N, C-alpha and C positions, 0 to 999 in steps of 0.2 A: 061402604057407606059410612064407616067410622063408628059402628055400633056393634054391641055384642050380639051373638046369634039370637038370643031371647029378647033383644031390644031393650033390656033394662038399663044398660050402661052405654053412654056415648064415649068413644075413645078418640084421643088426639091422633093425628096423622104424622108420620115422620116428614122431614123436609123433602125427601125425594122417594120415588117408587123404585122398587128393584127391577132392573132390566132383565130381559131373558138371559143375557150373558151372565149377569150376577147370580141369578138362580142356579144356572148350570155350574158356575164357579164354586158356589156353596156346596153343591152335591158332590162335585169332583173332589173338592178339598176334604169332605167327610169321608169319601171312599178311600182317599190316600191315607188319612189319619187311621182309618180302621185297618188298612192293609199293612201299614208300616209299624203301627204302634199298638194295634188291637189283635183281635182274632180273625180279622177279615170281614166281619159283619159290621156294617155301619150301625152306630147306635147313637143316641141322643148326645153324649159328650162329644162325639166326632163331628156333629153338626153345629153345636152351640157356639163355638168361638168364631167360626167363619160367618154364620148367620148374623150374629150380633155385630161383627165387623161390617157386614154389608148393609145392615139397617142403620147403624149409628154413624152417619156421615157428619152431622153437626154435633160435636161433643157436648154441647149444652142442651139444645132442644130435643135432639133424637134420643139421647140417653134417658131423659125424663120420659119420653113416649115409650121407649122399650121397656122400661122398669114398670111403667103403668100397665102395659100389655101383659107382662109376666105376672103382675100381681092381680090383675082383674080377670084375665082370661085363662092363662096357662095354669095358674095355681089351682083354679076351680075344677080343672078337668082331671079325673082320676087317672085316666089312661096316658096323660102327659106329665105324670110326676117325675119321671126320670129326666125328661127334658127340662122341666122346671128347676130340678136340683142342679142339673149341669150348667144352666144359665146363671143361676144364683151364685154358684161357686166362682164364676168369672167375674161377677160384679163387684 
């Protein structure tokens, strides 16, 4: 619905939604990164690049939406800090 879980912030939506195939591709890519370049356990950095690539389809509009989501939602969640750092390193 374009709002944070607590309802305090309204979020912009990306230009397109992720298809089931894109979600599967993000996970498979993360697993491949973990298997070939990591210790075999999928971690936040393994997902960050492919997830950002799947979300940011329009390089102008969607990049702003993705950055806003990272700063408004992800940064505020203690258990998501590794994912937040991984995404920020890519930005």
